[in-house]
N, C-alpha and C positions, 0 to 999 in steps of 0.2 A: 440057091439060099438065097432069101432077101435079107438086107441091111437088119433089119428088125429080129432075125431069127440065129445072127452070129453071135458066137459068145466072147464075153469081155466087153470091157468098157469101151466106148466107141468118143472119138472128138468130131464134132461137126462143125464145118465152117463153109459157107457159101453152098454148092451144090455137092461139096465133097464131105467124105465120112474117112475116119481113119482109125483103125484099131492098132494101137502099138503092138499089143501081145501078139497079135496075129502076123504083125508086119504086112498089114493090108491096106489100101488106099483105095478109095470107089469115087466115081464121080457119077451121080443121078443113078446110083444103084450098079454101076458097071466097074470092075475092077482096072485100075489105072496102073498101066507097067510102069514101075519105079526102081532103079537101082538103089543097092544098099546103102551106099554112101548119100544119097540123095534122101533117102528114106529116114536115115539117122539125122540129117541135117533137118527135115521136116518136122521130126519130133522134139528135137532141140528146142527149137524155134516154137513150136506152138504148145510148150509146156508151159512157156512164160508169155503169154501175148503181151503185146505192149513193151515189152522189156528191150532194151538194146542189148545183144549179146556180142561180147567181144570177139574179135577173130580168133585170139589164142585161145579164148574158151571154147570156142566151136571146133577148132583144129584139134583141142585136147579129147573133148567129147567123140567125135567122130573118128580121128585117127589117131585113137590112143595107142594103137599097135606099130606104128611106124611113124618115121619125121617126114613131112612134108612142107613145101614152099606156101605161101599165100595164094599162088597161082592156082593150085587145086581147089583150094574153097572157093575163089571165084569161079573156076568153070563148073564146079557143082550146084553153085548157087544159081547162076545163068541157065543151067539146064532145068532146075527144079522150077524156078520162076516160067521158063517156057512151057514146061509140063502142065503148070497150075493155071496158066493162061492170063499171068500177071500182068495187068495192063490193059487187057481187053476188055471191051464195053465198059470201062470204068470201073473194072474189078482190082482191088489191092489188096494184095496179101503180103508181101514182104518189102520193108523199106531197107533202103541202104543209108548207113551213118557214115559219110564218107571218112576215112580214117579210123573209124572207131570199130563200127559192125553192122550188124544186121538186127531187125526188129519183125516179129510178126503182127501185122496191125490189123487184120481183120478179126470181126467178133468169134467168138469160140465157145461153143457148147458142148458141155462133157454128159455124155448120157451113160446110163448104167447097163448091165447086160441085158437086163429085161425091158429094157427101153424107157425107165424110168429115169428123169433128170437128176443127176449126180450133184448139182447145185455149184458147183466151181465158179463158173461164170456163166451158169445157163438161164436164158430167159424164163421168167416166170409166165404165167398165163397173159400178163399185159406185155411181155416181150421186154422186161426190165430184168436184170441180173439180181439174182437174190439169193440169199441162203434158208437155212431151215429155222432160224429163229436162236439158233444155239451160235457155235462158231462159224464164222463169214470166211469160208474160203477163198472170195474173191480177194481178201485182204491178204497183207503178208503175214507171218506168225507174229503170234502177240508177243510184246518184248519184254524183257524182266527190268521194268522201271524201277529207278532208286533215286529217292528224294523229288519226285514229281507229283506226289499225290494231290498238293494243293492247285498246281496248274490243270491236273485233269479233273478235280472237281469244279474248279471254276469255270470252265469251258465246257466240259459235260452239262452243267445245270444251264449255260446260257445259249447251248448251240441249237436248240429247238426253236428259239424266237431270232435268230441271229442268221440271215442269209449266207454271211460270209466271215470266217474267222482266217487270218491270214497269220501264223505263228512266225515271227521274224526274230532273228538273231544270226551270231556269226557261225561260221563253220566250224561244225563240231561239238555245237553246244547241246544237240540232242532232239532238235526241232522233229524229225522223222519219227524218231520214236515216240514222241508224246503223241503226234498225229495219229499214228496206228494203234496206239492203246486207246485213245478217245473213241477211233473209229470201232474198235471191238467190242468197247463198253456201252455204247450208243446205237450199235447196229439193230439190235432187236426193236428200238424204237421206229425203227424204218422199215418193219416188216422183214429184216435181214437185206434189204435192198441197199448195199454198199458196195463201191469198187475204189480201188487204189491205182493212180497212174502216177509211175515214176517218169519225170522227163530227163533225168540225169545224164541219159547218153544220148539224147536226141539233139540235133541241131537243125533240123529240117521242119521250120514252122508250119509248113503246108501239111503235115504229117500229125500236127497236134489234135483236130477234130476226130482222125481216124483212130487214134490211140485211145482216145478217151471211149469212143465208141467201142472198141473191142475190149475195152478194160469192163465196162458198163454190161456187155455182152448184146449189143444191140447189132444188127446185120444191117449192113450198109450196101445197097444195091446201086444208088445213084451218085453223082459227082458233089452232094451238098451232105457230109456226114453231121453237121452241125444240124440242120433242118430236121433230119431224121431222129438224133436224139431228143430233139425238143418236141417231136411229134409223140415220142413215146413216153416223156416223161413230165409232160406240161400239167397233166392232174394228178399225178403220183408222187408219193414221198420217195426221196432217194438221199442218200447220204455219199458224198463225193470227195475223194482224197487226192488233193493234187500236189505232187512232191516236186520238190526242186525246180521251183519256177523262174528263178533269178536270171536265167540266160535266155528263157523265152517269155520275158514278161509282157510285152506288149501283144503277142497274139494270145496269150492266156487271159490277158486282161479283157480284151476285147469278147472272149467268149465267155468268161465269167458274168460279165455284164449281161450279154443275153440271157444266160441261165436265171440272174436274178430278175430280170425284167417279166420273161417269159414262163419260167418255171417255179410260181411262188410257194410250193412244197418243196423244194429241193433245197437241201443245205451242203454247204460246200467248207470244208478244211483246204486252206493251201499252206505250203511251207514255202519259204523264200528268204533270202538274206536282205531283202527290202520288201517294203509295202508295196502291192500291186495298183495301189491307187484309183480305186473304182469306186463307184457308188456302191453304199450300204456294207464297206468294209470295216470290218473291226480288227483291230490289231492287237495281236498279243506279243509282247516282246520277251522273248524266253532269255532269263540271264544264267549265269555260270550256277553250279550247284556250290552250296554254303559249305565253308571249309574252316578251320579254325585259324585265326591271324596269329594266335600265340598260345602254345601248349603249356605254358607254364602254369604248372598248379592243376592242369586237368586230368583226370583219370582216364584208363582205358576206355571204359565205356563212355565219358563224355566226349573224347575224341571219336569213336566209332560212331557216335550218334550223329557226326555231321554227314551229311549226303556225299559228298565228294569222298569222303575217308571211307565211308561204307560202300560206295561203289567200286572203288580201287581195291578194298579189301576182299570183295565178293568175287571180283574177276581174277584176282592172284589165286584165292583159295580154289576157283573152279578148274584152275591150270595146275595148282599145285595141292595136292592133297595133304601135304606136310607142312601147309602154312600155319604158323602160330600168331596170333594178334596178341604179343605181348607189350610190355611198357615202351623199349627202345623200338621196336617196329612200329607203334602205332605213332609215334614220334616223326620218324622218319617218313612215314606214309603221309601225315598231315603235310609236312613240309614238301613233298612232291606235289600234294594236290594243290598246294599255296604256289608253288611254282608254275603250276599249270593252270593257274587263274579258276581252277574249279570246272574246266570244260570236260564235258563227257567223253568226246572221242579221243584227245590225248591222254586223259587217264586210263582208258581203256586199252589205247597202244602200249602205254608204258607199263599195265599191270601184265601184259603179256610178257614183255622182257623181264620184269620183275620175277614173275613165276620162274623164269629161266634162271638169271643170274642171280638171284635174289635181291631184296628190297635194299639192304646196304650199298652194294654194288650198282644198283641203279640208281641211288641217289646220289652217289657220289659222280656217277657219269653224267647226269643231269645237271649237276653244278657245275661241272667242268666246262661242258658245252652243250647248249640244248640241242638235240638232234632231232631234225625233221624226219630224219629217213627210216626210224624204227616201224617195223611192220606190226600189224596186228592179226586178225583174224584171217585166215585164207577165204573165207566165204564172204567176207565184206566188199561192197563195191570197189573196183580199182582206185576210184577217185577218194576211198575211205581206207585205203590198206595202208597208208603212210599219211603224215602231216605236211609232207612236200605236196603229195596229189592231192589232197584236200585243198591247200591253199593255190595251188597250181589252177585249180579250176577257178576259182575267183578271181584271181590275176589275170587271166587269159580274157575275162570277161570285160576288163577295165579299158575305157578311152585312155588315150596317150596322156593327156594331163593328169587323169586321176592315179595311173601307173607311177608317173613321174613324183606326184605329192606322197603317195603311199609309200614310196622308197624314202624320200627326205624325211617323212615324220618318224622312220626307224632311229634317226639321231636322237629322238627324245627317249630319256629311261624314265618311265612313270609318267604323271597325267601333265598336261599341258593346255595353254590357253589359245584363244584364235587367235591373240595378238601374238603369242610365241611362233604357232603355225605361220602367220603371215611372215615375219621376220625371219624366220629359219627357211621357209620353203620357196618365198618369192623372189625373183631375180630376172633377169633379162630375157630368160626363156620362157617364164612363168609369171604373168602378173598378178597382183594382190587380188583382183577381182576373180581371176581363174582360180586361185588356191581358196578363196572363200566358197565359192561355187562347187569346186572339187571335194572340199572338206564336207560340205553338207551331203554330197551324192556318198562318199565313201562312209559317212555315219549312217545313211540311209541303207547302205548295201551292208551294214554290220561288220567294216572291216576295221572301223574305228568306234570305240566305245564311247558313248558321250552321256554326260551327267550334268543336269540341267538344275541341279538344285540350288536354291537360292537365287535363281534368275541368272547366273554365270554359267556358259558353257565350257566345262572341262571335259578334256578328250583324253585318251588314252589308247594305245594299241594293246590287246593282250600280247603275251611273252611269245607265244609261238607265232604271233602274226608279226611281230616286231623282230624276231629272230629272221623269218623270211624275209620281211622287206630289206633288212640290213643286207642280206647275202645279195639280194638284187641291186642294191645301191653301192654295194662294193664292186658288183661285175660291172659298172658302169665305168669303172677306174677311179683309181686314189685321188685325181683331182676333183672329182664330181661329190666324193665323200667326204674329203678335206674343206671342200668350199662350204658344204651343209654343217660341217662340225663347227669351223669357224664362226658361222653366224649364229650356230647354236649357243657358244661359249660369249660371243658378245652381247645376245639377247640377255643371258643370265647375270652377267657382269652388271649390264645395265639396271636389272632389276634389284640386284641385291645393293648396288651403290645406292639406289633411290631408299630401299626400304631401311637400311641402317643410318639413313642420314639424319639429323636433329628432327625434321618435320615429319618424318614418317615411321617414328619410333612405335606407333601402335600396330605396325603391322608385324611386330614381333611378339605381340600379346597371345596371339593364338596359335600354338604350336603345331596345329593340324596340317595347315598348309606348308609349313616349312618341313615337315618330316616327309611330306608328301614329293618334296622337290628336291630331297637329299640325293635321289639318283640322279637327277638332271645336273645337280651342283658338282657331283664327284665325276661325273662324265664329261663336264665342259673342263674339269681342273686336270683330269688325266690326258685328255687332248691337247690343252693348251701348254702344259709341260712334255709333251711328247713330240717325237719326230718332226711332224707336218704342223705343229701348234705355233703359238705364237707367245714366247716368253714375257713379253711387256704385259699382255693381257692375262696369263698365268698367275704373275706377280700382283697385279691389282684383285684379281679373281679371288686369289687367296686371303687377300686383306678384307675384301668384302665379304668374304662367306664365314671369315672367324667368327664375327659375333654370333651366326648362326650355330657354328658348332659348339661353342661354349654355351649358347642359349639352349640346345638340345642336350648338354653334358657329353657331347662326343670329343673328351678332351685330346684322347690320343690321336684323332682325325686332325685335329686341328694343331696341335703341336707339329704334326709330320708335315701338313702342308705349309705353315709359317715358317718352318726350318727350311722347307725346299725352297719355297719364294725368296727368303733372305740368303739362301745361297746362289740361288740364280741371279738374284737382283743386278750383279754386276755384270750379267752378259745380256741383261735387255737392254734394247736400244733405247739411247734418250735419259738412262739413268731410272730410278726411280723417286718418285716425289716423297718428301718429307712426311706427308701425312698420311702416305701408305705404309712407309716404315714405321712410323708409330703405332698404326694400328697392328701390323705384324709382330712387333717386339713386344708390346703390352700382353697380345694373346698368346703368346710364345711363354712370356714369363708366367703368366696365370695357368696355362696347362702344365707347364714344366713343375711347378710349386705343388700343384693339387694331384698330379699323378705322379712324381717322382720324389717329391720332399723338396726341402728348403735348399737346393744345392746352389752353387755359383752361378750357373748358368741361366738359372731363374731370376736371381738377383739382379744379374748383369743386364738381362733383356728389360726387366721393368725399369732398371735405373736409366738406360739409354733411352727409353719409352719417355721418360721424364724429362729428359734432357731435350728431347725432339719437342714436346709439347711448350717446354719452357722457352726455346728459341722462336718457335712458332708464336708465341704469346696467346696461346690456347689455353685459358684458364680452366674450362671444363675439363679440358684432357687432363691438365695440370692435377687436378682435384681427382680425376678417375684414377690416374697413376698413383699419387699418393694414397689413396685408398688402398688400391692393391699392395703397395709398398710398406704399408700400416701392417697388415695382414700377415705378409712376409716376413717383417721384422720380428712381429710378437711372436709367430710360430717359431721364428728362429732363436728366439731367448734374446734378441738385441732390443731390450726395452728401450734404452736410451734413443736408441734410433727411431723407434717406433714413437717414442714422445716428440721427437724432433719433427718427423712426419706431419703429425698430429697438429703440432702448432703450427707450421708451414700451411696445413690444410685450412685452419683457423683464418688466415692471412689471406690466402686465395679465395675463401668463400665470402669474407668481407667485400672484396673487389667484385666479385659476382653479384652478391646481394641474391634476396629471396630466400625460403622458407628451406627448399630441398638443399641447396648449396650448404646453408648453415647447420641443417641437421645432420648432414653427412660429416662435417666438421665437428660437429658437438659428439657425435657417436664417437669418433676417433679419440678424441680427448678424454671422454668418460671410460673408454674402455683401456686407455693408458693409465688414469688416475686410479683404477680399481687394481691393476697390476701392481702398482706400486703402493698398495693398501689404504689409499685415499679414498675409503668408501662413500664419506660424506659427499665430497665434490663429485666423485664419480657418479652417484645415485642423481645429483642435482642436473648433470650435463646429460647422461641418459634420457631423465625422463622428458627434458627438454627437447632432445633428438627425437623422442618417440612423438612429441607433440607436434613437431614441426614436419615429421616425417608422412608423405602420403600413406595410401594403401599400399600393399606391396604388389609391385606390377614386374612383369617379365622384362619389359623394356628398359625399365630402370635397373634391374639384376644384371644384364648382359653389359650395361655401362660399364660397372663396377668390379664384374666377375661373382659377384654375390648380391645377395639382397639385403641392402643397408637397415631396413627396417627390421627385418628378421634378427639379423646379427645385433641390432641395438636392443631388442626385446631379450633375447638369450642372454646377453651380457647384463642387462638391468636384472635378470630373474636369478644369475648366480650372484650379483652385488647385494639383491634382497637376502638370498639364503646365508650370505656372509654376514649380514646385518641381523641376522636372527628371526627373519620376517620367512619362517618356513612355509607356510600355508599357501602365502601370496605368490613365494618363488615357484612353488611347483605348480599353482594355477597359472601364472605366466609363461611357466616352461611348456605346460600342455598346450596352451592357446598358440605360442608360436610355432610348437611343432606342427599345430594344424593347419595354419597359415603358411607354413613351407611346403607342406603335403599339397596344397592347392596350387602353388606354384610349379610343381613338378620339377625341380631345378635343382640337379644332383648336388652340388657343391653347398649351397643353401641349407638344404636338407640335412646335410652331414653336419655341417656347423652347428644346427640347432639341435640336432639329435647328441651330440657328444656331449654338450653342457647340460641337456635335458636328464641324460642318464647320469651323469654326475649327481646332479642336484637331486633326482629320484634316490639312487645309492645312500647319497650322504644323509637322506631323509628316513632310510630304511623302509622307502615303499619299493619293494625287490621286484613285484608284478610290474609296476611301473617303468622300473629300470630295464628290466628284461625286454618288455615290449619295444622299448627305444632301441636296446642295443640289436633285437632282431632285425629292426627296421634301417638302422643304421649299416649292419652287417650289409642287407639285401641292395640298399641304395650304392654302397662303397662298391660292392662287386660289379653291380650293374654299370656304372660309370668308370671303373678301372681307376678308382681314387685310392692307390696305394697306401699313404698314411692311414687312412681312416679304415681299410681294412685290417690293419695292424691294430688299431686303436680298439676295433670291434672285439678282437681276440682278448685284448687285455680286460674288457671290461666282461668278456665271458668268465675269465680266471676269477675276478673280484666277486661274480655273483657265485660261481661255483664255491669258493671260499665260505661267503655268508650262510649258503644251504648246506655245506658241508658233503657235497657230492662226489667231490675228486680229490685224491690226496696230493694231486700236482697242481693245484688251483695256484696257489703262490707262485709256483716254478713259472707256470703260464701268464701269470702277472710281471714277472721279473723279466721274462722273455721279452713281453711287449715293450715294456721301457728300454730294452737295450737296443729293439727294432726301433723305436720312435727316435732314439737318439742317434742312431746310424742315419736315418732319414732326416736328423738335424729337425726334429719338429719337437722343439724342447718345450713349448708350450704345456702339452699335454703330461711332461715329465713329471712335474711337481704334485698335480692330482693325483696322478697314478702312484708315486711316492708315498703320499699320504697315505692311500688304500693299501698299499703293502707294509708299511710300519704298523697299521693298525692290525694287519694280520700277523705279523711277526710278534706282535706284543701278545696277542691272543693265544699265540702257538708256543710263547715262552723262548722264544728263539732270540732272547736278548742281546746276546752280542751282536748278533747279525743287524738287530735293528738298530743298536747304537752306533755301530759303523755307517750304516746308512742314514740314520738321523744328521749325523755330523757331516757326511758329506752334501745333505742336501740344504743344511743351513748355510755352509761355505759358499754351495752353489747360487742358492737366492740372492746370498747378501751379494756376491760377485755381480750377479746380474740386475739387481735392483728390484727383483721379485719378492715383495713384502707382504703381499695378501696371507702368504700361508705362515709367514713367520711366528705369528703367536701361538699357532698348532704346533710346529716343529719344537719351540722352545719348550712347550708344555709336554711333549713325548721326550723330550731330552732329560726333562727334569723326572719324570717318572721312570727312565733308565737308571738315572744318577742315583736316584732312592732304593730303586730294587738291585742295582747291580753291585753299587758301591756302598750302599747303607748312609750315605752322606745327604742327610735331611736338611742340614742347612743350606747347601749348595742347591739342592733341590727346592727349597722353598726361595731362595733368591731368583733362580730361573723362573719360578711362578709367578713371583711378582713381576719381574722383567716381562713376561710374557702378558700378564695382565694390564700393565701401563700401556704396552704397545697395542694390545687389544683394543683398549679405550680409546686409545687415541685415533684408532682406524675406523671407530664405529661397529667393530667386528663382533656383534653380540653373540653369534653362533659361537666363536671361540671362547669368549668371556664365561658362557655358561661349563663349559668343559673345564677352565681353570679353575672357575669357583667351587665346582663339585671336590677336585682335588685339595684345594685348601682346606675346605671344611671335613675331608677325610681324617 
């Protein structure tokens, strides 16, 4: 029986024909005696020409029924090579990858039983591997891509006119899947002539041309495979995908240039972690899959529309038929994708674990420790079965200098600049020039992500890469790790002390760079106060970072680090400079005041800061601390102290000179005057302060703990309302709220929103009031500002009462007043008491109202808080008339109230009193 008459498909290579079903091998038509194990080895290898099969995979395939050692594999492989004549007369069939496995490198043609080419890698009439115009069996299976349609379309449209596209990106981003998808979609443009070569497991560069020839289905009998390939394709269209080129980049680049120069109809797609850097190369940098930075306010459908989340959920659903994409699950899934930087491979690996352990448990595990050892699909290549294996692949290819830099860069938590990298990584063993060069190479190899927007290079390590590199750094010993961490803390100390200085305030205007560096700042603080850190650096760093935390409304963190620094200051060598202690005390007092209320600790800290500023004769810091003490005293209800601070601020501002200082002082004085009921003087001073205040800037906001212009504006709006100019007051309140919204500073926004809510409520504009209250609640919750959270609850009670929506509305308001007093936030007690009194009167709870009014009058007289006194007297007059029927006493109280209102210029109260007098 001749070869053509035999049954079943055959695989042809060189003079050999192989029938797997018949377990027959022939050479030039004659049967070749071959043992069963050797035959199985040959079939396993020939089924994947050009691919390196690991020793473990071959042992499992051929010796599935017994346990054997590697020696048996080597013995049978040597026999198989001898039987095939491998190496004789230039014939190459099996290549050894030392320490890895083996690959069949000769071209293979699959023929159907009837003698017709089956098309897997069979040469066409011109000797080039091709398909039938449909699916191209010479390519790996078509992947299920998610979120890459734009990349596929972009490359697919341009591939016809581009000799070489290199898809560049970090490990696990999905380069191979994209290349295979494009090849499948465009193969028909090349008459089905397409091939895929995976160099992942190959280390012997000499085998590269043979692997390419084998994948293309080109028989090579001589010793120059490249010449043979070019001879076949020089005038033909062909699409060739070269996958995982980074470790063989020089030999592959040389071959690719020959293809570009001598095969003009050939098109190449390469995947690599760095560009090939050859003529005619077009680079497509593949980024991570988009994921939501913040899922707040997003629906399940909106979250699932992000490709990273879609990929994660599709892989979980494939492995777990019970998976349900509900709201809680989607928020957790988005958080997982964010932690994984939108990288496709880590997402797929974690999805496999989530399908087994559940998404909540997986999210917790991922949050506790980023695991590099979680495994994925069994069918994945060994280097892609775990993140550890994927990164080992890249790390092992690095020169020594790049390995050292890569490890030291893991100290950064988030983005870093070239200056930061030089400061942290350079030392006696690695010079600055070496660091700069190595950083460029790491960026080129996609181990370091780079963003050159705006002309400045900003670098970062992806989370999984940083976790891997940090393990490597720790493995070098605590001394190496601590040295890098100390340089890291030193760098950020210098940076923060520079940007918070008087000459660098504009650096605090844009919050984006500050937010991006929070991870580095926190890491530097953690290390400095840790066992291997330097306390003196930690104390200075806490002081230098305090304005940043205040600026970004991270008041709890500010409070924590300042308190720790002050507690440790005595243990820091050389003591603490008074300038540093001043900043720590001032920031601590501000944070405590707005998060916990107006307790003794807050007042003591601010007072101590003022004493230090006075001792240092630092007038600007005196003005800063006086402004903070003024708001503290005002909130506390210590109005005499507030007036004293305002008077001293006027004196200090006179010494400083200039509009800004004068504007601050006049604002403090004006606020004190409206609280005392002197509305005419208050209005004059607040309007003068507004004229002298420059635009609302974050750099000024963090100097005082709040934005002075906004605080002045809302105080003026409240003064205008009391003066009876309701429309103008509401207009200014809205304008001030808009301005504070642009600042995005929690404390400043809450100050404006509290008084805007009062103005709108008292003007019967319930819609505007509710909008302000909702914004106040959201901002207070986001910044953990306890007293303002309580205030928002009180406002809701007042709104509910006005709308008649809840029976317990007044109880809510009463509870809020009690909580405000417990937090010593007396400033809002009087406005809230007025709202409660109005509600009690309308509810006919006259005795409760009478008791409350008497207590409020007594309290306001004791505090010197007189702006509400005319209205309190009017309410008392109404109660005396309605409860006691004493019209004479009622009229006397009304006359007293009118006299006081006229003296204050409080037209809003006058209108109410006149209405009662005329009734």
